[in-house]
C-alpha positions as CSV (number, residue, x, y, z in Angstrom):
1,M,0.0,-0.1,0.0
2,M,1.3,3.3,-0.9
3,P,2.3,5.8,2.2
4,V,-0.4,7.6,3.7
5,A,-0.5,11.3,4.6
6,F,-1.4,11.3,8.3
7,P,-2.3,14.4,10.4
8,S,0.7,16.0,12.1
9,T,-0.4,15.8,15.6
10,R,0.4,12.6,17.7
11,W,-3.1,12.7,19.1
12,S,-4.7,12.8,15.7
13,S,-2.7,9.9,14.2
14,A,-2.2,7.6,17.2
15,R,-5.0,7.9,19.3
16,L,-8.0,9.5,17.7
17,V,-8.0,7.1,14.7
18,P,-7.9,4.0,17.2
19,A,-11.0,5.7,19.0
20,V,-12.9,6.2,15.8
21,V,-12.4,2.6,14.8
22,A,-13.3,1.3,18.3
23,I,-16.8,3.1,18.1
24,A,-17.4,1.1,14.9
25,F,-16.2,-2.0,16.4
26,F,-18.4,-1.6,19.5
27,M,-21.6,-1.0,17.3
28,Q,-21.0,-4.0,15.3
29,L,-20.1,-6.4,18.2
30,L,-22.8,-5.1,20.3
31,D,-25.3,-6.0,17.7
32,G,-24.2,-9.5,17.5
33,T,-25.4,-10.1,21.0
34,I,-28.1,-7.3,21.8
35,I,-31.1,-9.5,20.5
36,S,-30.3,-12.6,22.5
37,T,-32.7,-11.4,25.5
38,S,-35.2,-9.8,23.0
39,L,-36.1,-13.2,20.9
40,P,-39.5,-13.7,22.6
41,A,-40.6,-10.3,21.8
42,M,-39.4,-10.6,18.2
43,A,-41.0,-13.9,17.8
44,S,-44.4,-12.6,18.8
45,S,-43.9,-9.6,16.5
46,F,-43.2,-11.8,13.4
47,A,-45.7,-14.4,14.3
48,T,-43.2,-17.1,14.7
49,D,-41.4,-19.1,17.5
50,V,-38.3,-18.5,19.4
51,V,-36.5,-21.2,18.0
52,S,-37.0,-19.9,14.4
53,M,-35.9,-16.6,15.5
54,N,-32.3,-18.1,16.0
55,L,-31.9,-17.8,12.3
56,G,-31.3,-14.1,12.9
57,F,-28.0,-15.1,14.6
58,T,-27.2,-17.8,12.1
59,V,-27.6,-15.7,8.8
60,Y,-25.8,-12.9,10.5
61,M,-22.8,-15.2,11.2
62,L,-22.9,-16.7,7.9
63,A,-22.9,-13.4,6.1
64,M,-19.8,-12.2,8.0
65,A,-18.2,-15.6,7.3
66,I,-18.7,-15.1,3.6
67,C,-17.7,-11.5,3.3
68,I,-14.5,-11.6,5.8
69,P,-12.1,-13.2,3.1
70,P,-12.3,-10.4,0.4
71,A,-11.9,-7.3,3.0
72,G,-8.2,-7.1,2.5
73,W,-8.6,-7.1,-1.3
74,L,-11.4,-4.5,-1.1
75,A,-9.2,-2.3,1.1
76,D,-6.4,-2.5,-1.1
77,R,-8.4,-1.9,-4.3
78,F,-10.5,1.0,-3.1
79,G,-8.9,2.4,-0.1
80,A,-9.4,1.3,3.5
81,R,-11.0,4.5,4.6
82,T,-13.5,4.2,1.8
83,V,-14.3,0.6,2.4
84,F,-14.7,1.2,6.3
85,A,-16.9,4.2,5.8
86,T,-19.2,2.4,3.3
87,A,-19.3,-0.6,5.8
88,I,-20.5,1.8,8.5
89,G,-23.0,3.2,6.2
90,L,-24.5,-0.1,5.1
91,F,-24.6,-1.4,8.6
92,T,-26.6,1.8,9.8
93,V,-28.9,1.2,7.1
94,A,-29.2,-2.4,7.6
95,S,-30.0,-1.6,11.4
96,V,-32.8,0.5,10.3
97,A,-34.1,-2.1,8.0
98,C,-34.2,-4.6,10.9
99,A,-36.1,-2.2,13.0
100,L,-38.7,-1.4,10.3
101,A,-39.1,-5.2,9.1
102,T,-42.7,-6.3,8.9
103,S,-42.2,-9.9,8.4
104,F,-39.6,-12.5,9.3
105,P,-38.1,-12.7,5.7
106,M,-37.4,-9.1,5.7
107,F,-35.8,-9.3,9.0
108,L,-33.4,-12.0,7.9
109,A,-32.7,-10.0,4.7
110,A,-31.6,-7.1,6.8
111,R,-29.5,-9.3,9.1
112,I,-27.8,-10.7,6.3
113,L,-27.0,-7.0,4.8
114,Q,-25.9,-6.3,8.4
115,G,-23.4,-9.4,8.8
116,A,-22.0,-8.6,5.4
117,S,-21.2,-5.0,6.2
118,G,-20.0,-5.9,9.8
119,A,-17.5,-8.3,8.3
120,M,-15.7,-5.5,6.7
121,M,-15.4,-3.4,9.7
122,T,-13.0,-5.6,11.7
123,P,-10.1,-6.4,9.4
124,V,-10.4,-2.9,7.4
125,G,-10.6,-1.2,10.9
126,R,-7.4,-2.9,12.0
127,Q,-5.8,-2.2,8.7
128,I,-6.6,1.5,9.4
129,V,-5.2,1.5,12.8
130,L,-2.0,-0.2,11.6
131,Q,-1.4,2.3,8.9
132,A,-2.2,5.4,11.3
133,T,0.0,4.3,14.3
134,P,3.7,4.2,14.8
135,K,5.0,1.1,16.4
136,S,5.7,2.8,19.7
137,E,2.1,3.6,20.2
138,L,0.8,0.3,18.9
139,V,0.0,-1.3,22.4
140,R,-2.2,1.6,23.4
141,A,-3.8,1.6,20.0
142,I,-4.7,-2.2,20.1
143,A,-5.8,-2.1,23.6
144,L,-8.1,0.7,22.6
145,I,-9.8,-1.2,19.7
146,T,-10.0,-4.4,21.7
147,W,-11.9,-3.3,24.5
148,P,-15.3,-3.6,22.5
149,A,-14.7,-7.4,21.9
150,L,-14.2,-7.7,25.7
151,I,-17.4,-5.9,26.8
152,A,-20.0,-5.8,24.1
153,P,-20.7,-9.6,24.4
154,V,-21.7,-9.0,28.0
155,L,-23.3,-5.7,27.8
156,G,-25.4,-6.8,24.7
157,P,-27.8,-9.0,26.5
158,V,-28.2,-6.5,29.6
159,I,-29.0,-3.6,27.2
160,G,-31.0,-5.7,24.9
161,G,-33.3,-6.9,27.8
162,W,-33.8,-3.4,29.3
163,V,-34.5,-1.8,25.8
164,T,-36.9,-4.6,24.8
165,T,-39.0,-4.2,28.3
166,A,-38.8,-0.4,28.4
167,I,-39.3,0.8,24.7
168,G,-39.5,-2.3,22.5
169,W,-37.0,-4.5,20.7
170,E,-36.8,-2.2,17.6
171,W,-34.8,0.2,19.4
172,N,-32.1,-2.5,19.8
173,F,-31.4,-1.7,16.3
174,L,-32.4,2.0,16.0
175,I,-29.6,2.8,18.6
176,N,-27.3,2.0,15.9
177,V,-28.3,5.1,13.9
178,P,-26.7,7.8,16.1
179,L,-23.7,5.5,16.6
180,G,-23.4,4.9,12.8
181,L,-23.8,8.5,12.0
182,L,-21.3,9.6,14.5
183,G,-18.8,7.1,13.1
184,L,-19.3,8.1,9.6
185,V,-18.5,11.7,10.5
186,L,-15.6,10.8,12.5
187,V,-14.1,8.5,9.9
188,M,-14.4,11.2,7.2
189,K,-12.9,13.9,9.4
190,C,-10.4,12.1,11.3
191,V,-9.1,9.0,9.2
192,P,-6.7,9.9,6.5
193,Q,-7.5,8.9,2.9
194,D,-5.2,6.4,1.7
195,R,-4.5,5.5,-1.8
196,P,-5.5,2.2,-3.4
197,T,-2.8,0.1,-4.7
198,A,-2.4,-0.8,-8.3
199,P,-5.5,-3.0,-9.1
200,R,-5.2,-6.7,-9.3
201,S,-7.5,-9.3,-10.4
202,F,-10.0,-10.6,-8.0
203,D,-9.4,-14.1,-7.0
204,T,-12.8,-15.8,-7.6
205,W,-11.9,-19.3,-6.7
206,G,-10.0,-18.1,-3.5
207,F,-13.1,-16.3,-2.5
208,V,-15.3,-19.2,-3.1
209,L,-13.1,-21.8,-1.2
210,T,-12.1,-19.5,1.8
211,S,-15.7,-18.3,2.3
212,A,-17.2,-21.8,1.9
213,A,-14.5,-23.3,4.3
214,L,-15.2,-20.5,7.1
215,A,-19.0,-20.7,6.5
216,L,-19.2,-24.4,6.7
217,F,-16.8,-24.7,9.6
218,L,-18.5,-22.0,11.8
219,S,-21.9,-23.4,10.9
220,G,-20.8,-27.0,12.1
221,L,-19.5,-25.4,15.3
222,E,-22.7,-23.2,16.0
223,L,-24.9,-26.4,15.2
224,F,-22.8,-28.3,17.6
225,S,-23.0,-25.8,20.2
226,G,-26.9,-26.0,20.1
227,P,-29.2,-28.5,21.7
228,H,-29.4,-30.8,18.4
229,G,-25.7,-31.0,17.3
230,G,-24.7,-34.3,16.1
231,A,-24.0,-35.8,12.7
232,W,-24.9,-32.9,10.7
233,A,-22.6,-30.7,12.7
234,L,-19.7,-33.1,12.3
235,A,-20.5,-33.3,8.4
236,L,-20.2,-29.5,8.2
237,V,-17.0,-29.0,10.2
238,V,-15.5,-32.0,7.9
239,A,-16.8,-30.1,4.8
240,G,-15.3,-27.0,6.1
241,A,-11.9,-28.3,6.7
242,V,-11.8,-30.0,3.3
243,S,-12.8,-26.6,1.8
244,G,-10.1,-25.0,4.0
245,L,-7.3,-27.4,2.6
246,L,-8.3,-26.9,-0.9
247,A,-8.4,-23.1,-0.3
248,I,-4.8,-23.2,1.2
249,R,-3.6,-25.2,-1.8
250,H,-5.2,-22.7,-4.3
251,L,-3.9,-19.6,-2.4
252,K,-0.4,-20.9,-2.4
253,A,-0.5,-21.8,-6.2
254,T,-2.2,-18.7,-7.8
255,A,-0.4,-15.9,-8.9
256,H,-2.6,-13.1,-7.4
257,P,-4.3,-14.8,-4.4
258,L,-7.1,-13.3,-2.5
259,M,-4.9,-13.5,0.6
260,D,-1.2,-13.6,0.7
261,L,-0.4,-16.5,3.0
262,S,3.3,-15.6,3.1
263,V,2.2,-13.4,6.3
264,L,2.1,-16.8,8.0
265,S,5.9,-17.2,7.8
266,V,6.1,-14.2,10.3
267,P,6.9,-16.3,13.5
268,T,5.1,-13.7,15.8
269,F,2.1,-13.4,13.7
270,A,1.7,-17.1,12.9
271,L,2.1,-17.9,16.8
272,A,-0.3,-15.1,18.0
273,T,-3.1,-16.0,15.6
274,L,-2.8,-19.4,14.0
275,T,-1.6,-21.7,16.7
276,S,-1.2,-20.5,20.4
277,G,-3.3,-17.3,19.7
278,T,-6.4,-19.5,18.6
279,A,-5.9,-21.7,21.6
280,G,-5.6,-18.6,23.8
281,R,-8.6,-16.9,22.4
282,L,-10.7,-20.1,22.6
283,A,-10.1,-19.9,26.4
284,I,-10.8,-16.3,26.5
285,N,-14.0,-16.6,24.7
286,A,-15.2,-19.7,26.5
287,T,-15.2,-18.0,30.0
288,P,-18.0,-15.5,29.5
289,F,-20.2,-18.3,28.1
290,L,-19.5,-20.6,31.1
291,L,-19.7,-18.2,33.9
292,P,-23.6,-17.5,33.4
293,L,-24.0,-21.5,33.3
294,L,-22.0,-21.8,36.5
295,F,-24.1,-19.1,38.5
296,Q,-27.6,-19.8,37.0
297,V,-27.7,-23.5,36.1
298,G,-24.9,-24.7,38.6
299,F,-25.7,-22.6,41.5
300,G,-29.4,-21.5,40.9
301,F,-28.8,-17.8,41.1
302,D,-31.4,-15.5,39.2
303,A,-30.5,-13.3,36.3
304,L,-30.0,-10.4,38.6
305,Q,-27.3,-11.9,40.8
306,T,-25.7,-13.3,37.8
307,G,-25.6,-10.0,36.2
308,H,-23.9,-8.4,39.1
309,L,-21.3,-10.9,39.3
310,I,-20.5,-10.8,35.5
311,L,-20.2,-7.0,35.8
312,V,-17.5,-7.6,38.3
313,Y,-15.7,-9.8,35.7
314,F,-15.9,-7.1,33.0
315,L,-14.9,-4.5,35.3
316,G,-11.5,-6.3,35.6
317,N,-11.5,-6.3,31.7
318,L,-11.5,-2.5,31.7
319,M,-9.3,-1.6,34.6
320,M,-6.3,-3.5,33.0
321,K,-6.2,-1.3,29.9
322,S,-4.3,1.5,31.9
323,V,-1.4,-0.8,33.0
324,T,-0.9,-3.0,29.8
325,T,1.5,-0.7,28.1
326,P,3.9,-0.2,31.3
327,L,3.7,-3.8,32.1
328,L,4.8,-4.7,28.5
329,R,7.6,-2.1,28.7
330,I,8.8,-3.8,32.0
331,L,8.5,-7.4,31.1
332,G,8.2,-7.6,27.4
333,F,5.9,-9.9,25.3
334,R,7.4,-13.2,25.8
335,R,7.5,-13.1,29.7
336,L,4.0,-11.4,29.9
337,L,2.2,-13.8,27.6
338,V,3.7,-16.7,29.5
339,T,3.1,-15.6,33.0
340,N,0.0,-13.7,32.6
341,G,-1.3,-16.6,30.4
342,M,-0.5,-19.1,33.4
343,L,-2.4,-16.8,35.8
344,A,-5.4,-16.4,33.6
345,A,-5.5,-20.2,33.2
346,G,-5.2,-20.5,37.0
347,S,-8.1,-18.1,37.5
348,V,-10.4,-20.1,35.2
349,A,-9.5,-23.3,36.7
350,A,-10.4,-21.6,40.1
351,F,-14.0,-21.4,39.2
352,A,-14.3,-25.4,39.3
353,L,-13.7,-25.0,43.0
354,V,-16.3,-22.3,43.8
355,E,-19.2,-23.4,45.8
356,P,-22.8,-21.9,45.8
357,D,-22.2,-20.5,49.3
358,T,-18.8,-19.1,48.5
359,A,-18.5,-15.7,50.3
360,Y,-19.0,-12.8,47.9
361,G,-15.7,-11.3,49.5
362,L,-13.8,-14.2,47.9
363,L,-15.9,-14.5,44.6
364,A,-15.8,-11.0,43.6
365,P,-11.9,-10.8,43.7
366,L,-11.6,-13.9,41.9
367,L,-13.9,-12.5,39.0
368,L,-12.0,-9.4,39.1
369,F,-8.7,-11.0,38.8
370,A,-10.0,-13.3,35.9
371,G,-11.1,-10.2,34.1
372,L,-7.8,-8.4,34.5
373,T,-5.7,-11.3,33.2
374,R,-8.2,-12.0,30.4
375,S,-7.9,-8.4,29.3
376,M,-4.0,-8.3,29.6
377,Q,-3.8,-11.6,27.4
378,F,-6.2,-10.6,24.8
379,T,-4.4,-7.3,24.3
380,S,-1.1,-8.7,24.2
381,L,-2.0,-11.3,21.7
382,S,-3.7,-8.8,19.5
383,T,-0.6,-6.7,19.6
384,I,2.2,-8.9,19.0
385,A,0.2,-10.5,16.1
386,F,1.0,-7.3,14.0
387,A,4.3,-6.2,15.5
388,D,6.5,-7.5,12.8
389,V,4.0,-7.4,9.8
390,S,5.1,-5.4,6.8
391,P,3.0,-2.6,5.4
392,E,2.6,-4.9,2.3
393,Q,1.3,-7.8,4.2
394,R,-1.3,-5.6,6.4
395,G,-4.4,-6.5,4.3
396,A,-3.9,-10.3,4.2
397,A,-2.8,-10.2,8.1
398,T,-5.9,-8.3,9.2
399,T,-8.1,-10.6,7.2
400,I,-6.6,-13.8,8.4
401,A,-6.6,-12.6,12.0
402,A,-10.4,-11.7,11.8
403,M,-11.3,-15.1,10.4
404,L,-9.4,-17.0,13.0
405,Q,-10.9,-14.6,15.6
406,Q,-14.4,-15.7,14.5
407,L,-13.3,-19.2,14.6
408,S,-11.8,-19.1,18.1
409,M,-15.2,-17.7,19.3
410,L,-17.2,-20.5,18.4
411,L,-14.5,-23.1,19.3
412,G,-14.5,-21.9,22.7
413,V,-18.2,-22.4,23.1
414,A,-18.0,-25.7,21.2
415,L,-15.4,-27.2,23.5
416,S,-17.2,-26.2,26.4
417,V,-20.5,-27.7,25.2
418,L,-18.6,-30.9,24.3
419,V,-17.0,-31.4,27.9
420,I,-20.4,-30.5,29.4
421,R,-22.2,-32.9,27.3
422,L,-19.7,-35.6,27.7
423,S,-19.4,-35.3,31.5
424,A,-23.3,-35.5,31.9
425,F,-23.4,-38.4,29.4
426,L,-20.8,-40.3,31.5
427,Q,-22.2,-39.3,34.8
428,A,-25.6,-40.5,34.0
429,G,-24.3,-43.9,32.7
430,G,-25.1,-43.4,29.1
431,I,-28.6,-42.1,29.4
432,D,-29.5,-39.8,26.3
433,E,-29.8,-36.0,26.8
434,P,-29.1,-36.0,30.7
435,A,-29.6,-33.0,32.7
436,V,-26.5,-30.7,33.0
437,S,-25.2,-30.6,36.6
438,L,-22.6,-28.4,38.5
439,A,-19.9,-31.2,38.0
440,D,-20.3,-31.0,34.3
441,I,-19.8,-27.3,34.2
442,R,-16.8,-27.6,36.4
443,A,-15.4,-30.1,34.1
444,A,-15.7,-27.5,31.3
445,F,-13.9,-25.0,33.2
446,V,-10.9,-27.4,34.0
447,A,-10.9,-28.2,30.1
448,V,-10.7,-24.7,29.2
449,A,-8.0,-23.8,31.8
450,V,-5.9,-26.6,30.4
451,V,-6.1,-25.2,27.0
452,G,-5.2,-21.6,28.1
453,L,-2.3,-22.9,30.1
454,A,-0.9,-24.8,26.9
455,S,-1.2,-21.6,25.0
456,A,0.6,-19.7,27.5
457,L,3.6,-22.2,27.8
458,R,3.9,-22.3,24.0
459,F,4.9,-18.7,24.0
460,L,8.1,-19.8,25.7
461,V,9.4,-20.3,22.1
462,L,9.6,-16.6,21.5
463,P,12.9,-14.8,21.8
464,P,13.1,-12.4,24.8
465,D,13.2,-9.3,22.6
466,A,10.2,-10.5,20.4
467,G,8.2,-7.2,19.4
468,A,10.6,-5.1,21.5
469,E,10.2,-2.1,19.0
470,V,6.4,-2.3,19.8
471,S,6.7,-2.8,23.6
472,G,9.6,-0.8,24.3
473,H,11.1,-3.7,26.5
474,R,14.9,-3.6,26.8
475,V,16.5,-7.2,27.3
């Protein structure tokens, strides 16, 4: 990509641009979960059942899966700012369409448009931040654009439930209008216009194979995570894996691939996204899924008690942002990812020991500590992934990272569900569809903690000075 003329002030280039991108990320990520508590009201409006309303999640996810792979090519072809602003505009229009839908098919069509436009935001937004931020400011910038991914999944159901009860489910989508308009104005005013690269032909086969692989694999994991996962889920996962292998073979052989896989030869990027990074994010994403199960199904707490406890957990996620940069400067990426990763895994395992009558004075600090270490690991992973990526590889890097992030989200839930079902099946002596017990949920916490620990220890292969230009750590 050609050099970009950035604003001259440090604040504009290094801090304002990530803040603008974070607003768009928050809007997109919030919308993925905000309707979860609104499904009964929406089902009543569309004269359908709650189970059918889950298609609203499915089509959104599939549209994102299909449209993430070409994001890097579009940003290179038309300019990252142009694609990002267009995505925000389409997402806002789709949100209005969701609110105004008078039938279930109309709603699904609007959700497809939402998913497709949302798919552009994450990889292209990251690319804009990488362009606008010097390496010395990268930790702070990445920390700013990762907070939506940490808090939106939990705030979404809470906000959605209140909005649906107070003013109607339609406003879960209409609140995107002021956010979208604000985002558009800020993008056009604050994000510098970049020059598109020399046009290259669109890799149609690469698009078909990568999109099919992601859509099939994610659909299989989503189906498996539901109450009726089985042979169909396995078939979709296998089909997605086969498509993925064919996609890799094609991308390596073609002269102008949709995504340049050479970025995977960058050790820090490959480790932080493809291998240890995926395992680490799996543990990070599984914990918010397991905690409500522990409190409500395992302990019998009501929604209000559970909500208060979850807010303590996410308070820890927010508090860590201010200390990430100085800790990285002192410890470096290698030591921090290993040490903090082990602490994060230990805090997840500790939830398997919590009892229903555990004092709040002990449970709240554990939740806070788990949130602190989760946030630190997530930000560190997201930052070191791009520490050594060259400007020419940014488009492919941000696209691949976005694809693997989607994958790790569902992998975390799928692993948790697998362990819970297997534990319940074994404890019930082979009875079909046994009831889930506290012991089954505890087994899932232990399994997730083991994955997190393995991910942390894997970072021992990093050299002590890995990402030193970004962290400022002196060996």
